[in-house]
C-alpha positions as CSV (number, residue, x, y, z in Angstrom):
1,M,96.3,15.4,99.2
2,A,93.8,15.3,102.1
3,L,90.9,17.6,101.9
4,T,90.8,20.1,104.7
5,H,88.5,23.0,105.4
6,D,91.1,25.5,104.5
7,R,91.9,23.8,101.1
8,I,88.2,23.5,100.3
9,Q,87.5,27.1,101.2
10,A,90.4,28.3,99.1
11,R,89.1,26.3,96.1
12,L,85.5,27.3,96.5
13,T,86.2,31.0,97.0
14,A,88.8,31.3,94.2
15,P,88.3,34.3,91.8
16,G,85.8,33.6,89.1
17,G,83.8,31.1,91.1
18,L,80.3,31.3,92.5
19,F,81.6,31.9,96.0
20,E,84.2,34.6,95.2
21,M,84.4,37.2,97.9
22,D,84.8,41.0,98.0
23,E,86.1,43.1,100.9
24,I,84.2,46.3,101.3
25,E,83.6,48.9,103.9
26,V,80.2,49.1,105.5
27,R,79.4,51.8,108.1
28,G,83.1,52.5,108.4
29,H,84.3,49.0,109.0
30,P,85.7,46.4,106.6
31,I,83.7,43.2,106.0
32,R,83.7,40.4,103.4
33,T,80.7,39.7,101.2
34,W,79.8,37.3,98.5
35,K,80.7,39.0,95.2
36,H,78.0,37.4,93.2
37,A,75.1,37.7,95.7
38,P,72.0,39.6,94.6
39,P,72.5,43.2,95.6
40,H,69.0,43.6,96.9
41,F,65.7,41.7,97.1
42,R,64.3,43.1,93.9
43,A,67.1,41.5,92.0
44,L,66.5,38.2,93.8
45,L,62.8,38.3,93.1
46,S,63.3,39.2,89.4
47,G,65.8,36.4,89.1
48,S,63.3,33.9,90.5
49,R,61.3,34.2,87.3
50,S,63.8,32.0,85.5
51,H,62.4,29.1,87.5
52,G,59.1,29.6,85.7
53,G,56.6,26.8,86.3
54,K,58.5,24.9,88.9
55,P,56.6,24.4,92.2
56,F,57.8,26.8,94.8
57,L,55.3,26.9,97.8
58,G,53.3,23.9,98.8
59,Y,50.5,24.1,101.4
60,D,47.8,21.5,102.2
61,G,48.3,19.7,98.9
62,D,48.2,22.8,96.7
63,W,51.3,24.4,95.0
64,I,52.2,27.8,93.8
65,T,54.9,28.0,91.1
66,F,57.7,30.5,90.9
67,D,55.9,32.4,88.1
68,D,52.7,32.5,90.2
69,H,54.5,33.8,93.1
70,Y,56.3,36.6,91.1
71,R,53.1,37.7,89.4
72,R,51.1,37.9,92.7
73,A,53.9,39.6,94.5
74,A,54.3,42.2,91.7
75,A,50.6,42.8,91.6
76,L,50.5,43.4,95.3
77,A,53.6,45.6,95.2
78,L,52.0,47.8,92.6
79,C,48.8,48.1,94.7
80,L,50.8,49.0,97.8
81,A,52.8,51.6,96.0
82,G,49.7,53.0,94.2
83,D,46.4,52.7,96.1
84,Y,48.1,52.5,99.6
85,G,50.7,55.1,99.0
86,V,53.5,53.0,100.4
87,R,56.9,54.7,99.8
88,K,60.5,53.6,100.1
89,G,61.3,53.1,103.7
90,D,57.7,52.8,105.0
91,R,57.1,49.9,107.3
92,V,54.5,47.3,106.4
93,A,53.8,44.6,109.0
94,I,52.9,40.9,108.2
95,A,51.1,38.9,110.9
96,M,50.1,35.4,109.8
97,R,51.0,31.7,110.0
98,N,53.1,30.0,107.4
99,Y,50.7,30.4,104.5
100,P,51.9,31.0,101.0
101,E,50.4,34.5,101.3
102,W,53.1,35.3,103.9
103,V,55.8,34.9,101.2
104,I,53.8,36.8,98.6
105,A,53.2,39.7,101.1
106,F,56.9,39.7,102.2
107,S,58.1,39.8,98.5
108,A,55.6,42.5,97.6
109,V,56.6,44.8,100.5
110,L,60.3,44.6,99.6
111,A,59.7,44.9,95.9
112,C,58.2,48.4,96.4
113,G,61.1,49.5,98.6
114,A,59.3,49.3,101.9
115,V,60.5,47.6,105.1
116,A,58.9,44.3,105.8
117,V,58.1,43.7,109.5
118,P,57.2,40.1,110.2
119,L,55.3,39.8,113.5
120,N,55.2,36.8,115.7
121,A,51.9,35.0,115.1
122,W,51.9,33.6,118.7
123,W,51.8,37.1,120.1
124,T,48.8,38.4,122.1
125,R,47.0,41.5,121.1
126,P,49.0,43.8,123.4
127,E,52.3,42.4,122.0
128,L,51.1,43.0,118.4
129,E,50.0,46.5,119.3
130,Y,53.4,47.2,120.8
131,A,55.2,46.1,117.6
132,L,52.9,48.0,115.3
133,T,53.3,51.1,117.3
134,D,57.1,50.7,117.7
135,C,57.8,50.2,114.0
136,G,55.1,52.8,112.9
137,A,53.6,50.4,110.3
138,T,51.4,52.1,107.7
139,V,49.8,48.8,106.5
140,L,49.2,45.5,108.3
141,I,48.7,42.3,106.2
142,A,47.2,39.7,108.5
143,D,45.5,36.3,108.3
144,G,42.0,35.7,109.7
145,E,43.2,34.6,113.2
146,R,45.3,37.7,113.7
147,A,42.6,40.0,112.3
148,V,40.1,38.6,114.9
149,R,42.7,39.1,117.6
150,M,43.0,42.8,116.6
151,R,39.3,43.2,116.1
152,D,38.6,45.8,118.9
153,T,42.0,47.6,118.5
154,P,42.0,51.0,116.9
155,L,44.6,50.6,114.2
156,T,46.5,53.5,112.6
157,A,47.7,51.0,109.9
158,R,45.4,50.1,107.1
159,L,44.4,46.4,107.2
160,I,44.7,43.8,104.5
161,V,43.3,40.3,105.4
162,T,43.9,36.9,103.9
163,R,41.8,33.8,104.8
164,P,39.3,35.8,106.8
165,L,37.4,34.0,109.6
166,E,34.6,36.6,109.8
167,E,33.4,39.7,108.0
168,P,36.3,42.1,107.9
169,P,35.9,45.5,109.5
170,P,34.9,48.4,107.2
171,G,37.8,49.7,105.1
172,T,39.6,46.4,105.2
173,A,40.7,44.9,101.9
174,L,41.0,41.2,101.1
175,L,44.4,40.1,99.8
176,A,42.9,37.9,97.2
177,D,41.0,40.9,95.7
178,L,44.1,43.0,95.5
179,V,46.3,40.2,93.9
180,G,43.7,38.5,91.8
181,E,45.0,36.2,89.0
182,P,47.3,38.5,87.1
183,G,47.9,37.7,83.5
184,G,50.3,39.0,80.9
185,E,53.4,40.9,81.8
186,V,53.6,42.3,85.3
187,G,56.4,44.7,86.3
188,L,57.6,45.9,89.7
189,P,57.1,49.5,91.0
190,D,59.7,52.0,89.8
191,V,61.9,52.4,92.9
192,R,65.7,52.4,93.3
193,V,67.0,50.1,96.1
194,E,70.6,50.0,97.3
195,P,72.3,47.1,99.3
196,E,72.5,49.1,102.5
197,D,68.9,50.3,102.4
198,P,66.6,49.0,105.3
199,A,64.7,45.9,104.3
200,T,63.4,44.1,107.3
201,I,62.6,44.4,111.0
202,F,62.5,41.1,112.8
203,Y,61.7,41.4,116.4
204,T,63.9,39.6,118.9
205,S,62.3,36.8,120.9
206,G,61.5,39.0,123.9
207,T,62.3,36.4,126.5
208,T,63.2,39.3,128.8
209,G,61.6,42.7,128.6
210,R,60.2,44.3,125.4
211,P,61.4,42.8,122.1
212,K,63.8,44.9,120.0
213,G,63.4,45.4,116.3
214,A,66.4,44.0,114.5
215,L,66.9,46.2,111.4
216,G,68.2,44.2,108.4
217,S,69.4,45.5,105.1
218,H,68.9,44.3,101.5
219,R,72.5,43.2,101.6
220,N,71.6,40.8,104.4
221,L,68.9,39.3,102.2
222,G,71.2,38.9,99.2
223,E,73.9,37.3,101.3
224,A,71.6,34.5,102.7
225,P,71.2,32.3,99.6
226,L,74.9,32.2,98.8
227,T,75.7,31.4,102.5
228,I,73.4,28.4,102.5
229,A,74.7,27.3,99.0
230,Y,78.3,27.5,100.3
231,S,77.5,25.5,103.4
232,L,75.9,22.7,101.3
233,T,78.8,22.8,98.8
234,R,81.4,22.6,101.5
235,A,79.6,19.7,103.2
236,A,79.5,17.8,99.9
237,A,83.2,18.5,99.2
238,L,84.2,17.3,102.7
239,A,82.3,14.1,102.2
240,G,84.0,13.5,98.8
241,R,80.8,14.1,96.8
242,D,80.3,16.2,93.7
243,A,80.3,19.7,95.2
244,A,78.7,21.3,92.1
245,H,75.8,18.9,92.4
246,A,75.0,20.2,95.9
247,V,74.2,23.6,94.3
248,R,72.4,22.3,91.2
249,R,70.2,19.7,93.0
250,R,66.6,20.8,93.5
251,R,65.6,20.5,97.1
252,V,62.2,20.1,98.7
253,T,62.4,21.6,102.2
254,L,59.8,21.0,104.9
255,L,59.7,24.2,106.9
256,A,59.3,23.2,110.5
257,V,59.6,26.7,112.0
258,P,57.8,30.0,111.4
259,L,58.6,32.3,108.6
260,F,58.5,35.2,111.0
261,H,61.9,34.1,112.4
262,V,65.1,34.4,110.5
263,T,65.7,30.6,110.4
264,G,62.5,30.1,108.4
265,C,62.9,33.2,106.2
266,F,66.6,33.6,105.6
267,A,67.8,30.0,105.9
268,A,65.0,28.3,104.1
269,M,62.6,30.4,102.1
270,I,65.0,33.0,100.6
271,P,67.6,30.4,99.5
272,S,64.8,28.3,97.9
273,L,63.6,31.4,96.0
274,F,67.1,31.9,94.7
275,S,67.9,28.3,93.8
276,G,64.5,27.2,92.4
277,S,63.8,24.7,95.2
278,A,60.5,24.0,96.8
279,V,59.2,24.7,100.3
280,V,56.5,22.7,102.0
281,L,54.6,24.8,104.6
282,M,52.7,23.6,107.6
283,Y,49.9,25.3,109.5
284,K,51.8,24.4,112.7
285,W,54.5,21.9,113.6
286,D,53.3,18.3,114.2
287,P,55.7,15.4,113.9
288,G,53.0,13.0,112.7
289,A,51.8,15.4,110.0
290,A,55.5,16.0,109.1
291,L,56.1,12.3,108.5
292,R,53.1,12.2,106.2
293,L,54.3,15.2,104.2
294,I,57.8,13.8,103.9
295,E,56.2,10.7,102.3
296,T,53.7,12.4,100.0
297,E,55.8,15.4,98.9
298,R,59.1,13.5,98.7
299,V,60.8,16.0,101.1
300,T,64.6,16.0,100.8
301,G,65.4,18.1,103.9
302,I,63.9,19.6,107.0
303,A,64.7,23.1,108.3
304,G,64.0,23.7,112.0
305,V,65.2,23.7,115.5
306,P,66.7,20.7,117.4
307,T,63.3,20.1,119.1
308,N,61.8,19.3,115.6
309,A,64.4,16.7,114.8
310,W,64.2,15.2,118.3
311,Q,60.4,14.9,118.1
312,L,60.5,13.4,114.6
313,M,63.1,10.8,115.7
314,S,60.9,10.0,118.8
315,H,57.6,9.7,117.0
316,P,56.1,6.2,117.2
317,G,55.0,6.4,113.5
318,L,58.5,7.0,112.1
319,G,58.8,3.4,110.9
320,E,55.4,3.4,109.3
321,H,56.2,6.0,106.6
322,D,58.4,6.1,103.5
323,V,61.0,8.7,104.4
324,S,63.6,7.5,101.9
325,S,63.6,10.8,100.1
326,L,64.8,12.6,103.3
327,G,68.5,13.2,103.0
328,S,69.2,15.8,105.6
329,L,67.9,17.4,108.8
330,S,69.2,20.9,109.4
331,Y,68.6,22.7,112.7
332,G,69.8,25.7,114.6
333,G,68.4,28.6,116.7
334,A,68.7,26.7,120.0
335,P,71.3,24.4,121.6
336,A,71.3,20.9,120.2
337,P,72.0,18.0,122.7
338,P,75.0,16.0,121.4
339,R,72.9,12.8,121.8
340,L,70.6,14.0,119.0
341,V,73.3,13.0,116.4
342,E,73.3,9.5,117.7
343,R,69.5,9.4,117.8
344,I,69.3,10.4,114.1
345,A,72.0,7.9,113.2
346,E,70.0,5.1,114.9
347,A,66.6,6.1,113.5
348,L,67.7,7.2,110.0
349,P,71.0,5.5,109.1
350,G,73.0,7.3,106.4
351,R,71.2,10.7,106.8
352,T,73.3,13.8,107.2
353,P,72.3,16.0,110.1
354,S,73.7,19.5,110.4
355,N,73.7,22.1,113.1
356,G,74.3,25.8,112.7
357,Y,74.5,29.0,114.7
358,G,72.8,32.2,113.9
359,M,70.5,34.7,115.6
360,T,68.1,37.4,114.7
361,E,71.0,39.9,114.6
362,T,72.9,37.7,112.1
363,T,69.9,37.1,109.9
364,S,71.2,33.8,108.5
365,L,73.6,31.1,109.3
366,V,77.1,32.3,110.3
367,I,78.6,29.1,111.8
368,H,77.9,25.6,110.4
369,N,78.7,22.0,111.4
370,C,77.6,18.9,109.3
371,G,78.5,15.4,108.1
372,A,81.6,13.7,109.5
373,D,82.6,16.9,111.3
374,Y,79.4,17.0,113.2
375,A,79.6,13.3,114.1
376,A,83.2,13.9,115.4
377,R,82.2,17.1,117.2
378,P,78.5,16.8,118.1
379,D,78.9,19.5,120.8
380,S,80.3,22.1,118.4
381,V,78.2,24.4,116.1
382,G,81.1,24.2,113.6
383,R,83.3,26.6,111.8
384,P,82.4,30.1,110.6
385,I,81.4,30.7,107.0
386,P,84.1,32.5,104.9
387,T,82.3,35.9,105.0
388,V,82.2,35.9,108.8
389,D,84.8,36.7,111.4
390,V,84.4,35.4,115.0
391,R,86.3,36.1,118.2
392,I,86.1,35.3,121.9
393,T,86.5,38.2,124.3
394,G,86.8,38.7,128.0
395,P,84.9,41.1,130.2
396,S,87.0,44.1,129.2
397,G,86.7,43.2,125.4
398,H,90.2,41.8,125.0
399,D,90.6,38.7,122.9
400,L,91.0,35.4,124.7
401,P,93.2,32.5,123.5
402,P,91.8,29.2,122.0
403,G,90.0,27.1,124.6
404,Q,89.0,29.9,127.0
405,V,85.4,30.7,127.5
406,G,84.2,34.3,126.8
407,E,81.7,36.2,124.8
408,L,81.3,35.3,121.1
409,R,81.5,38.3,118.8
410,V,80.7,38.2,115.1
411,R,81.1,40.5,112.1
412,G,80.4,40.1,108.4
413,G,77.8,40.5,105.6
414,P,75.0,38.7,107.4
415,V,75.1,41.0,110.5
416,I,72.2,43.6,110.7
417,T,72.6,47.4,110.9
418,G,71.3,47.8,114.5
419,Y,68.0,48.1,116.4
420,W,65.0,50.1,115.2
421,N,64.8,53.3,117.2
422,R,67.1,52.0,119.9
423,P,70.4,53.9,119.6
424,D,71.5,52.9,123.1
425,A,70.9,49.2,122.6
426,T,72.6,49.5,119.2
427,A,75.7,51.1,120.7
428,D,75.8,48.5,123.5
429,T,75.5,45.5,121.1
430,F,77.4,46.7,118.0
431,T,80.9,47.9,118.8
432,D,83.7,48.7,116.3
433,G,81.9,46.7,113.6
434,W,81.5,43.6,115.8
435,L,78.2,42.2,117.1
436,R,78.2,41.2,120.7
437,T,76.1,38.0,120.7
438,G,75.7,37.7,124.4
439,D,76.6,34.0,124.0
440,L,79.4,32.3,126.0
441,A,81.6,30.2,123.7
442,R,85.1,28.9,123.1
443,I,87.0,28.2,119.9
444,D,89.4,25.2,119.7
445,P,92.8,25.3,117.9
446,D,91.1,24.0,114.7
447,G,88.6,26.9,114.6
448,Y,85.5,25.0,115.8
449,V,83.1,27.0,117.9
450,Y,81.5,25.5,121.0
451,L,78.6,27.3,122.6
452,V,78.7,27.1,126.3
453,D,75.6,29.1,127.3
454,R,73.9,32.4,127.2
455,A,75.8,35.0,129.2
456,K,72.7,35.6,131.2
457,D,71.9,31.9,131.6
458,V,74.7,30.9,133.9
459,V,74.1,29.6,137.4
460,I,76.7,30.9,139.8
461,R,76.8,28.4,142.7
462,G,79.0,29.4,145.5
463,G,81.3,31.3,143.1
464,E,81.4,28.4,140.6
465,N,79.9,28.9,137.1
466,V,77.5,26.2,136.0
467,Y,76.6,26.4,132.3
468,C,73.0,25.3,131.9
469,A,73.5,23.9,128.3
470,E,76.1,21.5,129.7
471,V,73.8,20.1,132.3
472,E,70.9,19.9,129.8
473,A,73.1,18.0,127.4
474,A,74.0,15.5,130.2
475,L,70.3,15.1,131.0
476,F,69.5,14.3,127.4
477,E,71.8,11.4,127.5
478,H,69.4,9.6,129.9
479,P,67.2,7.3,127.8
480,A,64.0,8.2,129.7
481,V,64.5,12.1,129.4
482,D,62.4,13.6,126.6
483,D,63.0,17.3,127.4
484,A,64.8,19.3,130.0
485,A,65.3,22.9,131.2
486,V,68.0,23.9,133.7
487,F,68.1,27.2,135.6
488,G,69.2,28.8,138.8
489,I,67.1,28.7,142.0
490,P,67.8,30.8,145.1
491,H,69.9,29.5,147.9
492,D,70.7,31.4,151.1
493,E,74.3,30.2,151.5
494,L,75.4,29.5,147.9
495,G,73.5,32.3,146.3
496,E,72.1,29.9,143.7
497,E,71.7,26.2,143.2
498,V,70.9,24.3,140.0
499,G,67.3,23.3,139.3
500,A,65.8,21.3,136.5
501,V,62.4,20.6,135.0
502,I,62.2,17.2,133.3
503,R,59.7,15.9,130.8
504,P,60.1,12.1,130.8
505,L,59.3,9.9,127.8
506,P,55.7,8.7,128.0
507,G,55.4,5.7,130.3
508,A,58.9,6.2,131.8
509,G,59.2,6.3,135.5
510,L,61.8,8.7,136.7
511,E,62.9,9.6,140.2
512,P,65.3,12.4,141.4
513,G,67.7,9.9,142.9
514,E,68.1,8.0,139.7
515,L,68.9,11.2,137.7
516,T,71.3,12.4,140.4
517,A,73.2,9.2,140.3
518,F,73.2,9.3,136.5
519,L,74.5,12.8,136.3
520,R,77.2,12.4,139.0
521,E,78.9,10.0,136.6
522,R,79.0,12.6,133.8
523,I,79.4,16.1,135.3
524,A,80.9,17.6,138.5
525,P,78.9,17.3,141.6
526,F,78.3,21.1,141.9
527,K,76.7,21.0,138.5
528,V,74.1,18.3,139.4
529,P,70.7,19.9,140.0
530,A,69.7,20.1,143.7
531,R,66.0,19.9,142.8
532,F,64.0,18.3,140.0
533,W,60.5,18.9,138.9
534,F,58.6,16.5,136.6
535,R,55.8,17.3,134.1
536,D,54.1,15.3,131.4
537,T,53.3,18.2,129.2
538,E,55.6,20.0,126.7
539,L,58.0,22.5,128.2
540,P,57.2,26.1,127.1
541,R,59.1,27.4,124.1
542,N,58.8,30.5,122.0
543,A,58.1,30.2,118.2
544,G,61.9,30.0,117.6
545,G,62.2,26.9,119.7
546,K,63.9,28.5,122.7
547,L,62.9,27.4,126.2
548,L,61.0,30.1,128.1
549,K,62.9,29.6,131.3
550,T,61.9,32.7,133.1
551,G,58.2,31.8,133.2
552,L,59.0,28.1,133.8
553,R,61.2,29.0,136.8
554,R,58.5,31.3,138.2
555,E,55.9,28.5,137.7
556,V,57.8,25.8,139.6
557,L,59.1,28.0,142.4
558,G,55.7,29.4,142.9
559,S,54.2,26.0,143.2
560,S,56.8,24.8,145.8
C-alpha cells in the first residue's frame, strides 16, 4: 500500500504513540495539541538533565554540556528570584548576540516563572528603549555591545552584563559572577507554572510602524519540540527511511539566524534542548565561516532563512571544505525562490532541503515541505502539521475554495495568545480562535499551501494584482541574479508600476533589456518591472531575513 500523508499521519498520531494528540479548549476555542508535550518550560528544562554530559551549546570552539547549562540556568534563576526579586509574570529582557549566555539567561527567566523578552540585537538605542518601556522589564540581561549602546540611557530595569567591553556602570552585575561554577545539586525556584501562563514576548519585525510584542505561552514552548520531531519523522517516513531513527538520531545544528527570532529559538534551540542535540552558535552569519564550522564540528543540519542557504550554495569555497556530514538545510521565515531547490541539488547532491512556514505569532513551524514533496512542489511551503488548522478566506472572512487566493488563517497549539498591551491589535488579528496571518495564499486540492505574497505587498497595476513574490521568483531563475526585491512605484495613469532592485552575481553584467526579455518569457507582461535598479552591495534585510522594502523603495526613488 502506497504511503501517503494521510496514512503516515494516522500511523504517527495513533493513541499511545509519541505524537498522540489531544483536543482541548483554550480561550474558549477548540484546538489540538501534542498529548506528550512538556506542559511548560520548567518541565522541559528539568528533562534536559537526562542528557547529562552531552555537548549542547558550541561557540568559538568551546562547548557547554546539558548539565552545565541546567546548573548555570538554575543558579541564575535562583538569583533572579532571590536577590533581584523577580516574581511570576515579571518581564526580564535579554539583549545580546547568539552567545551561550543568551540560552542560559532565557532558561533562567522562564524557570523562575517570569516572562522572557528577547530584544533584537540589531536595534538602535531608541528601539531598545521603546521595547524596554513597552514591556515594563524589571531586569535587562545584555552583552557588552548592547550595554555600551545603552550607556547614557537612564534605565528603570536593573542591568546584568555578560562579555563586557568596558567597566560596567555602578550597580551593574556581571552574569559570570551571578552564575559562577555551581557544584552539587542545584534546584529551581519554587514557583507553579501552568501551560497557559505567559512565557515570552517576541517583538514583531517592525517593518512598518512600532513593533508589537507577541505574547507567547508555556504551551507554545512545550509544543515546539514535538512539532519539529513530527516534521522530521514524517519526512523520513515519506522517504521510506526508519521514522523512529529520525527522532533518536542526535543532530548538530548550525544556527544561522538569531535566537531573538522564533526560528532560532523555537525551531532550533528548544527542540535541541528537548532531544539532546547540539547547537553550534555564530557571532554573526558568514557563509565562509559556516563552511569551516560544518567541517570542524561535523554539522548535520542548518537552520536559517533562504538567504543563508542561497549564500552557502553560492560561496566560492564550497568545494574546498568537507561538508559530508551535512544532511539537511532547513529554512523558513521568508519566501524561498523555487530555484533554490535546484541550486542545492546541483551543489550538494543527495541532501534534503526543507522549507517551512511560521511567523512570530505562530512561534514555531506550522506548515512544512521537504524531500520528494519539496522537489515536486518547490513553490509550496507544504502541508500543515497535525495540530494546526488552516483556511483561506476572502475579504468578508468567508472560506474560499481550493485554488483561490485569499488570506491565510491559522489556529492550533503553536499560536500565541495575543499582543502585549495591544487589545485593539489583538482583536483585529485573532478572531474566533483564528490567527489572521496577513499573508495571501492558496491551497491546492491535495492540501498543499502556496504563499502568494503579503497582503500589504501587492502591486496593483491598473487594477491588476501583481504578487511581488512571483516576480522575485522569476528573477531568481536568471543565472546572473544573486538577489532581488520587487515593489510598487507610483504611476500617474496606472496608479502603480512594478519596480525591482537587483544585485547581480559578482562580475556579471546585467542590463534592464536583458532582464525584461528574460521575464517576458516567464510571467505576464503587466508583471514585468517597468524599472530596474542595480547595486553591488547586499540588499537590506532585518535580522529575520526579510527584505526591508520600505526603506529600499525610498532609497531608490529618492535617488531617481
